[in-house]
N, C-alpha and C positions, 0 to 999 in steps of 0.2 A: 555215295556208296552207303547203302542201308545195312550196315554191319558194324559191330564193335570189335576193334582189334585190341590186343592186350600186349603190345610189344614194348611199350615204355613202362608198363606196370604202374602207371600214374593216370588217374581218370581223365583229367583235362588234356594231357598230352595224347592219350590214346583216342580221345574223342576227335581231336584234330586229325590224327592219322586216319581215322575211320571215315571222315567226311571229305578229306582233301587228297586227291590223287597226287598233287605236287608235294604235300607234306610227306606222304608215304614214300615217294621217290627220293626226296631229300634224306629221309631217315635211312633208307637203304644205302644211299651214297655215303652217309656218315658211319655206317656200320662196318668199321674196320679199325683195328688197333685200340678199341675201347670196348667196355662192356655194352652189350646190346641195348640194355635199358637206357644207358647214357646217350647212345646214338639216336635212338628213336624218340627220346625226349627233346632232342635238338630242335626239330621244326617248331615245336610249341614255344620254346625259349626264344627262337628267332622272331616268331610272330609277335610275342609279347614285347620284345625290344623294339620292334618296328611299329608298335602301337596298332597292330592289326589283329583281326579275328582269324585270318587265314594267310597263307603265303600266295603271292602273286608273281608269276614268272616275269612279267613285263617290268614290274617295280624293281625286283631284285637284279634283273639283267642290266638296268641302266644306272644302278647306284655306283657311287665312287668306290673303287676297289679298296682303297685304304680305310675309308670310313666303314665299309661293310666288314672288313677284317677286324677292325677295332670293336665293332658291335659283337662279333662272335668271340672275341678274346676277353671281353669284360668278364669279371668273376661273378659267378662260376662260368668258366669257359664252356662253350658248346661242344668242344672236342679237345682231345689231347694236343692236336695240331690245328688250332683254330684258324691261323692265317692261311695255311695251304688249303684247308677245307673250305674256307670262304671263297677262295678263287675257284675251286672245283664247283661249288654251288652256283656261282655266277656263270661259269662256262655252261653248266647244265641248263640253266634258265635261258641263257642266250641262244643255245641250240633249240630249245623248245619254242622260243619266240620265232626263230627263223624258220623252223620246219613245221611247227604245229600251232602257230598263232598263240603260243603260250599255254595251250591246253593239253596236259599230259594224257588225259583220257583218250585223246585221238590216237595214241600209240596202240591201243588195243580195241579200237572201235571196229564193229563188224563191217564187212565180212572177213576180216583178217583171220588167218589160220594161226595155230600155235607157233609154227615155224616162222611165220611172218612177224608175229609179235616179238619173238625172241630176237630176230634180226634187227628189229627197230630198237629194242632195248640194248643190244650189243653196240649199236651206233651211238648211243648216248655217251657224252664225255664222262669218264670215271667209272663206266660199267664194263667190267670184263665178263667172261663167260659165266663164272660162278655166280657173280652178283646178278647178272641178267636171268640166269636160270632160277635162282632163289626168288627173285621178284615175280617171275612168271608163275612159279609154284604158289606164291602168296596170293596172286590174283585168282588162280584157279581154286585153291583150297579154302580161302577165307573171304574173298571179295566177290565171288559169284561170276567172275570173268573166266569162261571156259571155252575158248575157241577150239575148233577141231584140232586134235593132235597136241593139246597143250601138255599133257602128262609126258608124252614122249619127248617133246621139245625141252621140257624142264629137266629131263634126265632123272637121276636118282632123287632129286629134290621133289619131283612130282609124284613119287610113289606114295600110295595111301598108307596110313598108319606108320609113317616114318617120323623120326624125331631127329632131323639133321640140321634144321635151320630155322630162321625166323618164320618161315612159311608154316611151321608146325606148332607154333606157340599160341596157345589159347588161354593160358593162365599159369600160375606158379608151378604146378606139377609138371606140365609139359615143358616149361622153361628149364626146370631142373633136369629133365631127361635130355633135352637138347644140349645143355651145358655139359652133362656127363658124356654124351657122345663126342663132343668136341674135345674134351679132355682125353678121352680114349684115343682119338685120332692123333693128338699131340704126343701122347705117350708112345704110340706105335711108331710115329715118325722119328722120335728121339731114339727109340730102340734100334730102328733100322740104320740111323746115322751112326750110332755107337758101334754097331756091328760092322759097318763099312769102314769106320776109322780104326777100329781095333778088331780085326778078324781073329777068330779063335785059332785057326790053323793057317798062319801065314806061310806062303811058299818059301822053302829054303833056297838060298842062292847057290 
């Protein structure tokens, strides 16, 4: 992938994400319940601890689960929940080995449509609709992978000039805008919950 991502906000980690489809997928998998930079720095940390320049699905898939979990748990931990995420990464790699000979790029190889790529991403262990759509938007917006209908398949995350997700981050400024958007969504969700729990005009019995 001849592009430079800025998701980890750390040059070596971002360089790995930029050249390695598997690293990008693993970073996307890790992107939950931790700051985005922490999640996307994870693939580089894992590669370093494996003594490798890249991540290899075949290698990760066949590793001893306890040893791999320990590798992710070593300080500084790769994730807030390194043990469970180690299992998810191995499941992802095992799926890629079984279905794509360990090559994630085959998920979006031509002549697949945007809808087909989304369906393939949805089939990955650990990828729900939101995560799959964000990754599809990342492919289209930053990695030059733009199958027919990709924006529609990515939903709101595929919209141009949006600042909703990792797909829209190209540097510190856009990271701040995405973070502000997420904080706004959390505030709105909290407000809606508070209104549901404590209605202003409760019905009298």
